[in-house]
N, C-alpha and C positions, 0 to 999 in steps of 0.2 A: 318577196317583201309583202308583209301583211300590215296594213295601216289601220290605226285606231283614231277615230275622232273622239276627243274627250272634251267635256263642256264644264266651264267654271261654275262654281256655286256662289252663294251669297257671301259677301265679305271681300270679294275680289274687285268690286265696283270702284270706279273713281271718276270724278268730274272730267269730262273731255273724251271719255271712252266712245269709240265708234265714229267720232267726228271726221277723222282722216278717211275712213272707209266710205262714209256717207258722201263726202265731198268728191271723192275720186272714182267711185265705182257705181254705175247705175244699178247693178243688182243689189248692192247694199242700201242705196237710197230707197229702192222699192220696198225693201223689208221694213225700214223705219217708217216710211209713209203708210204702209199697210197697218203697222202697229198703231200709229196715231189714229187712223180711221176706226179701228176696232175699239180702242180704249176710250176714245172721245176726248183725249187731251194729248199734248205733245210730249211723247216719251223721248223724242230726240232732244228737246230743250232740256229735259231732266238729265239725260245722259251727258250732254255736252257742257252744261253750265251749272246744274243745281245740286251742289254738294249736300245741302240740307235734306232735300227730298230723297237723294240716293241713300241716305242713312236710314230712311224709313222702309221697313220690310215690304209694305204694300206697293211701293214704287220701285224699290231695288229689284224685286223679282222679275217683273216684266221688262225692266231696263236691261238686265243681264241677259235674259233670254233673247231679246231683240238683237242686242249687240252680237251675241254668240252666233245666231243664225245668219246675221249679215256677214260675219267673218267666214262662216262656212260657205255661203253662196259665192263669195269672192274666190275662195280656194277652189271650189268646184268649177268655177269658170276657167281656172288655170288647168283643168283636166284631172285634178286629184279626187280620188274616190276612196271611201272608207270600206274596209272589210268587216269591221265591227265598231260598236260605239258604246259609250257610257258617259254619265255625267255625275258630278258630286252633288248630292242633295238636290237642290233646285235644278242643277244641270241635267238630271235624269230626264226632265221634261224636254230639254233641247235634244237629248239623245233620241227620244221617241219621234221628234220632228225630223231629225236626220235620217231615221230609219224609214220614214214614210207612214208610220203608224198613226201619227197625229198631224192634223193640219196646223200650220203656224198660227193662223188667226184664232183657232179654238184654244191653242196652247197659251198664247199670250193673254187672252181674256181669263183663262183658268188660273194662271199663276198670279195674276193680279188679285184674284179672290183668295187664292191660297195664302199670299202674303198678308192680306188683310185679316184672314182668320187666325193666322199664326200670331200676328201682333196682338190680336184681341184675347187670345187664349190665356195668356199670363200677363197681368197688369205690369206696366213698366216699373222696373226696379225690384220686382219680385223673383226674377230668374236671372241666371248668369251662365256663361260658358268660359272655360279656360283651356288653352292649348298646353298640354303637359309634354315637355320636350326632354328626351334623353332618359326615359325610364321604361323598364320592361312592362309589357302589357299586364302581367299578373299583379305587379306592384301597383299599377294605376287602378286596376279593378279593386284591389285591397283597400287603397286609400279612399275610394268612393264608398265602399262597404263600411269602413270604420266611421267615416263622417256621417253616413246615413244612420248608423246604429246609435249615434248620440241622440237621435230622436227629434231633431228640430225640422227635418225635411228630407228631401231626396237629393242624392248626387249619383250620377251614373256615367259610364263612358257613352258618348254620343257619336263620335267619329273615330273609327280605327283607320287613320289616314295612311300611315306608313310605319315601319319599324322605328320605335322611339318618338313617335308623333301621334299622340292620342288627344282628342278633345273630350273634356268632361262637361257635364251640364247638370243643372238642377236649381233648387231654391237658392237664392242669393247667398245666404249665410252658409248653407251646407256645402255648396259648390266651392266657396272660398275656403272653408275648412278642409275639404278634400284636396284642394290645391296646396294648402299649407302642409298637409300630411305627405302629399306626393313629394314636395320639396325635402321634407324630413327623410323620406325614403331614398333620396338621392337624385331626384329630377334636376336637370340642369336649369330648367326654367319653367315657370307656370305663368303663362301670359293671358290676362283677361281679354276676351274678344269683344269687338264692337258690334254686338248683335242685340236685338230687342227682346230676346227670350231664350229659354232653355230648349232649343230645337232638338228634334230626334230623341225625345224622352216621352214618358207617359203623361207628363204635364201638358203635352200638346193634344191630349185626347179631345178637348172641346173643339179644336180646329179640325181634327180628323172627322168628327161627327158632322160638322158643317160642310166639309169638303166632299164627303161621301156622295150626297145627292148631285153635286156639280159634276163629279167624275162619272156618275151614272148616265149623265146626258151626253157624254162624249161620243163622237163618231170615230170608232177605232178601225183602222185599216190594217192590212197585212204588213208585216215588217219585211223590208227588202234586205236588211242586213241584221245580224244578231245584235240585240241590246243586252247589256249586262246590268242587272239591278243592284242598287245599294243594299237591298234588304238581306240578300245572302251572298252577293258577289258572283252570282251565277247567271247564265243566259236565261232570259225570259222565255219560258217554253212555247207560248203561243200568244196571239193577240187577245185571246179570252182572259189571259192572266194579267194583263196590264192594269186594268182598273182595280182588281183586288190587291195587287202589289202596291199601287200608289196609295191606296187607303192605309196600308200598313206602313208605308215608307215614312210618313210624316211623324210617326211615333217610335220608329225603330232606329237603332244605331246604324250609321253608314259604314258598310264593310268595304271601304275603298282599297285597302291593302289586298284583301282577298280578290277583289275585282281585277286588279292589276296582275296579280299572280296567275289567275285563271285565264286572262287574255294572253299572257305570255306563253302559257302552256298550250294554247291553241295556235301558237306561231306568231303572235303579234310582235313585231320588232321595230315599228315606227309609230311613235305616239305623238299626235298633233293636238295641242291644246287650242281650243277655239273660244274666244271670249276675252274678258279683261284679265290681264296678269299672267303669271307663270307658276302659280301655286301648285297646280297638278303635276307639272313637269318636275318640280322639286320632290313630290311624293313618289313619282315613278323612279327617279334617280336613287331615292333612299331604299326602294323596294327591290328593283332588279337592275342588274348591270348589263352592259353590252348592247343596249338598244338606242335608237335614235329618238331624241326628245326635241321637238320644235314647237313653236306657237305662232298663231296669227291673231293680231289685234290691231294692226295698222299696216301701212305700205312697207315700212322698214322690216318688220317681222315677217311679212309675206315674202319679201325679196329674199331674206335669209333662209326662210323655209324652202322656197323653190330651189335656191342654190344647193341646199343640203340634199334635197330629194333627187336632184339631177346627179349629184355626186354618187349616191348609193344605188341608183338604178343600174 
């Protein structure tokens, strides 16, 4: 058995996330308390009750990272360890924490800044993202190209999540036009996403420029387990590569489908999603068959996960 810890990205957050873990497990409580101390405000209050703030990138990112690491600590307390790790977009930072390459305190402070820079990069209302469901990759790329060629702005694939599930992003009008063309080409659905900007596109370059100096300050440690990066879906070669990769990651499309396939090729057969929701489990199911998909976000999901793991040992 080879186990993957996978970490949720932005968009998975919901009010109440992590409360059950915080109340029932001292290791989870400690993670939330440490985050509050570092950030100088109560991230647990935001996670547990503040729907509005969770909708703001600046608060959503540290909230999701904190909740994800709390879930991981609870699972580790049950004796479960990962053989490899990855995270979707923001989740890649949680993966570096899981690998030991990044300290939790530094990571939570950093993603708060990352969220702020991303929100500032494109003024509200000027960028959009759509999930295109049920259309071949080439046709999605073509829809973006056609919309962009009309000359009003940019639309590009931002997340290659799974077969038939690609997120596109760009300027508001152009992204909407690309979504319309995708529907014309046979997409089952084109769903607008509740995000504050066209993430993982070159429009986030101003955020990348602000994030760069913050990344340069990081204390990077050796990775105890392999981390797969969004940038190319492959293993991060060494700790020296982490900062350059994260500088690129903010403006590069997320290669999640490739990540899953590469992990499976290395023998991964048990995928555990840590953090809010089960979105990544869905992507794994669409990408590869015959593997175990479980998640941990509260006591109930933890119980189900442990039962399933005991079954397959």
